[in-house]
C-alpha positions as CSV (number, residue, x, y, z in Angstrom):
1,M,17.5,-20.1,-12.5
2,A,17.1,-17.4,-10.3
3,E,14.9,-17.8,-7.2
4,K,12.0,-15.4,-7.1
5,R,11.1,-11.9,-5.7
6,V,9.2,-12.8,-3.0
7,I,6.9,-9.4,-2.8
8,L,3.9,-9.3,0.0
9,I,1.1,-6.5,-0.6
10,T,-0.9,-5.7,2.5
11,G,-5.0,-5.0,1.7
12,A,-4.5,-6.6,-1.4
13,T,-8.1,-8.3,-1.9
14,K,-9.6,-5.2,-3.8
15,G,-8.8,-1.8,-5.0
16,I,-5.4,0.0,-5.7
17,G,-4.2,-3.5,-3.8
18,L,-5.8,-6.0,-5.5
19,A,-4.5,-4.0,-8.9
20,T,-1.0,-3.9,-7.5
21,A,-1.0,-7.5,-6.6
22,Q,-2.3,-8.8,-10.4
23,F,-0.1,-6.4,-12.2
24,L,3.3,-7.6,-10.0
25,A,1.8,-11.4,-10.1
26,A,2.2,-10.9,-14.4
27,N,5.9,-10.7,-14.3
28,P,7.5,-14.5,-14.0
29,Q,10.2,-13.1,-11.7
30,N,7.4,-12.2,-8.9
31,Q,6.2,-14.6,-6.5
32,V,3.2,-12.0,-5.0
33,V,1.9,-12.8,-1.7
34,V,-2.0,-11.3,-1.0
35,N,-2.8,-9.9,2.8
36,S,-6.3,-10.0,4.1
37,H,-7.3,-8.7,7.1
38,R,-9.5,-11.0,8.1
39,Q,-9.4,-15.0,7.2
40,L,-11.3,-15.5,3.8
41,S,-13.7,-18.4,3.8
42,E,-13.0,-21.1,1.7
43,P,-15.4,-19.7,-1.9
44,E,-14.2,-16.4,-0.8
45,Q,-10.4,-17.6,-1.2
46,A,-11.5,-19.4,-4.3
47,A,-12.9,-16.0,-5.6
48,L,-9.8,-14.2,-4.9
49,M,-7.6,-16.8,-6.7
50,R,-9.8,-16.6,-9.9
51,Q,-8.4,-13.0,-10.0
52,F,-5.0,-14.4,-10.5
53,E,-3.3,-16.0,-13.5
54,V,-0.8,-17.5,-11.2
55,P,-0.6,-18.9,-7.8
56,V,0.0,-16.5,-5.3
57,L,0.0,-17.3,-1.5
58,V,-2.5,-15.5,0.8
59,V,-1.5,-14.6,4.5
60,S,-4.7,-13.0,7.0
61,G,-3.9,-10.2,9.5
62,D,-4.2,-7.2,10.9
63,V,-1.4,-5.1,10.5
64,A,-2.4,-2.7,13.1
65,V,-1.9,-5.8,15.1
66,E,2.1,-6.0,15.9
67,A,1.5,-9.7,16.4
68,D,-0.3,-10.4,13.0
69,A,2.8,-8.7,11.5
70,Q,4.9,-11.1,12.9
71,Q,3.1,-13.7,11.8
72,M,2.1,-13.3,8.6
73,V,5.7,-12.7,7.9
74,A,7.1,-15.6,9.8
75,Q,4.6,-17.7,7.5
76,I,6.4,-16.0,4.0
77,V,9.4,-16.9,5.6
78,E,8.6,-20.8,6.5
79,Q,7.3,-21.0,2.8
80,F,9.6,-19.0,0.7
81,G,12.9,-18.5,2.8
82,R,12.9,-14.9,1.8
83,L,10.9,-11.4,1.7
84,D,12.2,-8.9,-1.0
85,G,9.7,-6.5,-1.5
86,L,6.6,-5.2,0.9
87,V,3.9,-3.3,-0.1
88,N,2.3,-1.3,2.4
89,N,-1.5,-0.4,0.7
90,A,-3.7,-1.4,3.7
91,G,-5.7,1.1,4.8
92,Q,-9.2,2.9,5.8
93,T,-11.6,6.3,5.7
94,Q,-14.1,7.3,8.0
95,D,-14.8,11.0,6.6
96,K,-16.3,13.9,8.9
97,L,-15.2,17.5,9.6
98,L,-13.0,17.5,12.0
99,T,-14.6,19.5,14.5
100,R,-17.8,16.3,14.3
101,M,-15.2,13.3,14.6
102,S,-14.7,11.0,17.4
103,E,-11.1,10.4,18.5
104,A,-12.4,6.6,18.1
105,S,-12.6,7.4,14.7
106,F,-9.3,9.0,14.0
107,K,-7.4,6.9,16.3
108,S,-9.2,3.8,13.9
109,V,-7.5,5.3,11.0
110,L,-4.1,6.4,12.4
111,A,-3.8,2.8,13.9
112,T,-4.5,0.8,9.9
113,N,-2.8,3.5,7.9
114,L,-0.2,4.6,10.4
115,L,0.8,2.4,12.8
116,G,-0.3,-0.9,10.7
117,T,2.2,0.3,8.1
118,F,5.1,1.1,11.1
119,N,4.3,-2.5,12.5
120,M,4.9,-4.1,9.1
121,T,7.4,-2.1,8.0
122,K,9.6,-2.9,11.7
123,V,9.0,-7.0,11.0
124,A,10.0,-6.6,7.5
125,L,12.9,-4.5,7.8
126,K,15.1,-6.5,10.5
127,L,14.7,-9.6,8.0
128,M,16.0,-7.4,4.7
129,Q,18.7,-5.7,7.3
130,K,19.6,-9.5,7.5
131,Q,19.2,-10.3,4.2
132,R,21.5,-6.7,3.1
133,Q,18.5,-6.1,0.7
134,G,15.0,-5.5,0.0
135,A,12.1,-2.6,-1.3
136,I,9.3,-1.2,0.9
137,V,6.5,1.1,-0.7
138,N,4.5,2.9,1.3
139,M,0.7,4.0,-0.1
140,S,0.5,7.9,1.3
141,S,-2.1,10.0,-0.4
142,I,-2.0,13.8,-2.1
143,A,-4.4,14.4,1.0
144,G,-1.3,13.8,3.2
145,L,0.6,16.4,1.2
146,H,-1.7,19.0,0.8
147,G,-4.7,17.9,3.3
148,N,-8.6,17.3,2.1
149,L,-11.7,18.4,3.5
150,G,-13.3,15.9,5.9
151,Q,-10.5,14.0,6.0
152,A,-8.1,14.9,8.8
153,N,-7.7,11.7,9.9
154,Y,-6.4,10.4,6.6
155,A,-4.5,13.3,5.7
156,A,-2.7,13.1,8.9
157,S,-2.2,9.4,8.8
158,K,-1.0,9.7,5.4
159,A,1.5,12.6,5.8
160,G,2.8,10.5,8.7
161,I,3.4,7.8,6.5
162,V,5.6,10.0,4.7
163,G,7.6,10.6,7.4
164,L,8.0,7.0,8.2
165,T,8.8,6.4,4.3
166,K,11.7,9.2,4.6
167,T,13.3,7.8,8.0
168,T,13.0,4.0,7.2
169,A,15.2,4.7,4.0
170,Q,17.5,6.4,5.7
171,E,17.5,3.7,8.3
172,G,17.6,0.9,5.8
173,A,20.1,2.6,3.5
174,L,22.6,1.0,5.8
175,R,22.2,-2.3,5.2
176,G,20.9,-1.8,1.3
177,V,17.0,-1.5,2.0
178,R,15.3,0.8,-0.1
179,C,11.7,3.1,0.7
180,N,9.5,4.9,-1.0
181,A,6.1,5.9,-1.4
182,V,3.6,6.8,-3.6
183,A,0.9,9.4,-3.5
184,P,-2.3,8.4,-5.4
185,G,-4.8,11.5,-6.6
186,M,-8.2,10.4,-7.4
187,V,-8.4,6.5,-8.9
188,K,-11.2,4.7,-10.3
189,T,-12.0,2.7,-6.9
190,A,-14.9,1.4,-4.8
191,M,-14.5,4.4,-2.4
192,T,-14.5,7.0,-5.3
193,D,-17.6,5.0,-7.5
194,K,-19.8,6.2,-4.4
195,L,-19.0,9.8,-5.5
196,S,-22.1,11.7,-7.7
197,D,-21.9,12.1,-11.0
198,K,-21.7,16.0,-10.3
199,I,-19.2,15.5,-7.8
200,K,-16.9,13.3,-10.4
201,Q,-17.1,15.9,-13.1
202,Q,-15.8,18.8,-10.9
203,W,-13.0,16.8,-9.7
204,E,-12.0,15.6,-13.5
205,S,-12.7,19.2,-14.2
206,R,-9.6,20.2,-11.8
207,I,-7.5,17.5,-13.1
208,P,-5.3,18.5,-16.3
209,L,-5.4,15.1,-17.9
210,Q,-9.0,15.3,-17.1
211,R,-9.7,12.0,-15.8
212,F,-9.7,9.6,-12.7
213,G,-6.8,7.4,-12.4
214,D,-6.8,3.9,-13.3
215,P,-5.3,1.5,-10.3
216,T,-3.0,-0.2,-12.7
217,E,-1.3,3.3,-13.0
218,I,-0.9,3.6,-9.5
219,A,0.6,-0.3,-9.7
220,M,2.6,0.7,-12.4
221,T,4.7,3.1,-10.0
222,V,4.9,0.6,-7.3
223,A,7.0,-1.5,-9.7
224,F,9.1,1.1,-10.8
225,L,10.0,1.8,-6.8
226,L,10.6,-2.1,-6.4
227,D,12.6,-2.2,-9.3
228,N,14.7,0.8,-9.2
229,P,17.7,-0.1,-7.4
230,Y,18.7,3.7,-7.0
231,V,15.5,5.6,-6.0
232,T,15.0,5.7,-2.2
233,G,12.8,8.5,0.2
234,Q,10.8,9.6,-2.7
235,V,7.4,9.9,-2.5
236,I,6.0,10.0,-6.0
237,T,2.7,11.4,-6.7
238,V,0.5,10.0,-9.1
239,D,-2.5,12.1,-9.7
240,G,-2.6,13.3,-13.5
241,G,-1.3,16.6,-12.7
242,L,-4.1,17.7,-9.9
243,T,-1.6,18.9,-7.5
244,M,1.4,20.5,-9.7
């Protein structure tokens, strides 16, 4: 029986991260590892486990802290002896118009979204290069490709992820490691649920498919990028045609 692929998804306790972890865990070929930003209490961990039909490993750590990134990958290697896939999903938003945005807010979003992706990629890439195989999928955004009002920090972080993805793909290819990115559009998550009905309708009217995406539709794209051995250095937009 072939060994299972070990795949780590960061920021995977809710939203797109959780949907991606669930989708990947449904494939019996995968062993999923879920990252939580902080140590979960026993009831919280039990509640998270109930979201899955198969056992998953939970590792806690702040991706913006290099030592945490190293510790999480070390824990995975200790338990499974390998890491075949990394999905850099952990992220945050602190929206405000640029002229009103504080330096602290700008740095905080870049720390989680961009520095966090760098930290996890750096640690995972070293291991995958030794294995001479592996796949990394980074979560960008249409905001990183086209900008968005009130999201100077978020858009800058997600644009940075595009550059990081392409460089990682070039360096990783030397030893059989691939790296790609997904750029979601408007997706049904807790963040978009906060929008008023009027704002939601305005967005839907701009989307050719006339609806927000489902987190599972993002997860399907992540799975494709983990699976396809001849795709690297790409940014795949999943936005219902919004930015075509």
